[in-house]
N, C-alpha and C positions, 0 to 999 in steps of 0.2 A: 596352884599358881596360875595355870592358864585360864581358870574360871574368870579371873579378874581382867584378862586382856581385852582391850577395847576392840570394836569392829575396825576402826580406823587407827592403825598403829604407826607411830612416827619412827623413822630410822633409829633415832637415839633410844627409843624404847625397846626396839628389837635387838640392837647390838649386844646388850648384856645377857640376852636370853638364849643365844645360839647354842650354848652348851647343854641346854635342857633337852633330854632325849624325847620328850613328848612334843616338842616344837619341830615342825617340818616346814622349811621354806621351799616353796615351789615357784620356779622362775619360768614364766611363759614368754620370755624374750625370744628374739630370733636366735637360731642356733649359733650363728656367727657372733652375736653379742654375748651370748652365754659363755661360749668357749673363750672369748677374749677376756673374761673376768666376771665372776659371779660371787654372791655372798657365800662365805665359808659354810659348807654343808648343804647348800641349796641344790635341789635336784631340778634338772631341766625337763620341761614337759612341752612337747609341740602342741600348739593350740588345736591342730587337726584332730587330736585324740578326743576332743570334747564336742565335736560336731558330727552329725550323721553323714554329711558330705554328699547326700544324694539329691539330684535335682527333682523337682523345681525348688525345693525348700531345703538347701544344704545345712541351714542352721538348726534344724530340729535335733533333738537329743539322739545320741546313738542308742543302740539296744542296751538293755540292762546287762546282757552278757559282755558286751564291749566295755561298758562302764566298769563292770566288775574287774575285768582285766586291767584297765587303766589304774583303778584305785588300789588294787593289789600290788601292782608294779611300783607305785610310789610309797608302798608300805603303810597305807591308811589302816588305822585301828580305831575303835570307838574312843580311845583316849587321845588320839593324835590331834594336836592343834595345828591346823594348816595356816601358814602365812603366805599369801599369794602376792607376786610382784610381776611386772613386765617392763618393757622398755618403751611403752607408747601411751602412758597416761591412764591405764586401768581397764581397757576393754577386755583383754584376754584374762587378766587377773580376775576381773569381775565375772567373766564367764565360768571360771573354775569355782568361784565362791557360790555363784548361783546354782551350779550343778551340785555342789555339796548340800546346799539348802534343799534342793529337789530330792535328794536321797535321805534327807533328815539328819545330816551330820552338821551340827551347829557350832562346832568348835573351830572357828576360823577368823582370820583378820586380813585386812588389806594393808599392805605396806604403802602408806600414803606417798604418792609421787613415784613409787616403784624404784627402778634402778637409777633413774635420773636423780632422785632425792638422796638415795643411798650414796651415790658417787659425789653428789653436791655437798654432802655432810663429811666427806673425806674418810668414810668408813672402809674397813679392809675388804679387799677383793682377793680371790684366788682363782687359779686355773686348774686346781687339782681335780682329778676325777672324783665323782661322788658315787659310792655304791650304797644301795639300800636293800635291806632284807625284805623281800616281798611279804605281804600279809596274806591272811586267809579270809579276809572280810567278805561277808555276803551282803549284797545291797539290794534295795528295792526302792521303787518310787514312793515317796511319802504321800499319804492321803491328803496332806495340806500343802503339797508342792506348789511353789509360787509361779505357776504357769497357767496359761489360758490358751484355748484354741480358737480358730476362726469361727466355728459354729457358736460358741458361747459369746464371743464378741458381737456377732450379728444379733443374737437374742437381746443382749444387754444394751445395745445401741437404742433399741426401741424403748427400753425401760428407763434410760437416762441415769443409771446409777454407776456408770463406769466412765472414767476419763482416760483418753488415749494420749500417751506421751510419745510423739514421733521424734526419735533421736537422729534422724537423717539430716542431710543438708537442706537448706531452704529451697534449693533448686529441685531436689528430689521430692520434697513435700508439695511444692506447687505444681509438679507435673512437667516442669520445664526440662528436667532430666529424667528420662524414662529407662528403668532397668528391669522391666517386666512387660507383659503384654499390655498392661494398663499403667498409666502414670497418674500421679496425684497422691491423695492420702485418704485414710479412713475418715468418714464423715465426723466432723467435730474435733478431730485430733489437734492437739496443741504441739507446735513445733519448737523444740529446744535442742539444737544440735549438741551432741555429746561433748564436743570440745569446749563449748561455752562454759562448762562446769570445771574446767581445769585452769589452774592459775599459772600462766607462763612465767610470771615473776618469781614463783616459788617451786620450780622444778616439777611443774604439772601436778602439784598436790590439788586435792579437791578445794575449790574456792571456799573461803571462809564465809562468804555471803551467799552461798548456794541457796539457802532457804528463802532469802529476800528476792533473789533473782527469779526463782521459780514462782514465788507468790505473785510477783508482778505480772507473770504470764498467766496466772490463774491455776497453777498447780500448787496446792497447799495441803494435800492429804485429807481434805474433807470428804472426798469420794475415793473409792478404790481406783487404783491406777493400773493400766496395762501399758507397758512400754515395749517398743519394737524399733527395729531399723530395717535393714535389708536381709540380714541373716542372723540376728541376735548376737552380734559381736559388740557394736557400738552401744546397743541398748543393754548389754550386760553391765556396762559402766553406769548407765543412767539408773538401772535397777539398784545397783550398789549405792549410789548417791541417795536415791529415794529411801532405801532401807536405813541408811545411816542417819537420815532425818526423821526416822520413825513413821514414815508414810506406809499405808497399806498398799503395797505394790507387788505386781506380778509381771511376768514377761510373756510376750507372745513369740515363741521361738520360730514359728513358721514365718513371721515377719512379712515384709513386703514381697519377698520372693515367692511366698505362697499367696498372700492376699491379692497381689497384682496379677497373678496368673490363674486365679479361680474365676470361672465364668459368671458366677452370680453374686460376687461381693460388691457392695456399693462403694463408689469412689467419688471424692470431691477434688476439684482442682481449680 
């Protein structure tokens, strides 16, 4: 049954599936919002569990040991189909799905629009505690994990076969707002702020014209794409959008907090 679930799942598609034991809804909303009302059966997961949290690049992956603890705690098995949602338009949900892809677990969906869309559709909420039987899963980083590091980006900037998608604000991209030793952007990077791809008229669902919007900026999937922000939170959403469009896309989890603090990385502003 879950084989047929799309990557981008609408609230009305998810609602009748909640009874299936292989479906696990993981809610990355704030604790306050989760406790105030969540999808029946959804487990709350703090986004901090998905980040290394260590300066200067807090957005890097936690250790495999730490990730194993997290995924065992949410009861992940090879059969589990994860549906991720949050309360902010997809950044933290995207981060969870990207992390699943990194460990080679490909049974997952994004609840389009997250909790805003679920509530907007008038679907049921509960404040019940959710308990999950921990799993015994062993995980490892997949050989084809969709991530890239600063060294590979530097090499491929010379080759011209990689496109950089900067999901930060225009002020961060231009260097007007500086959040590291250096301000600006990776040479040649195309700026499309993550929120540009959310439709405020449709409860922050992914814009139906996302492909056209990105093509107008020069992002069309003809080259491999590396997306980043400051800590690979915003760019987890842009990775998800790129994946949903069938683009060859990776993420740079070091992001600007690493690139902007390395002594030898080239910068444009």
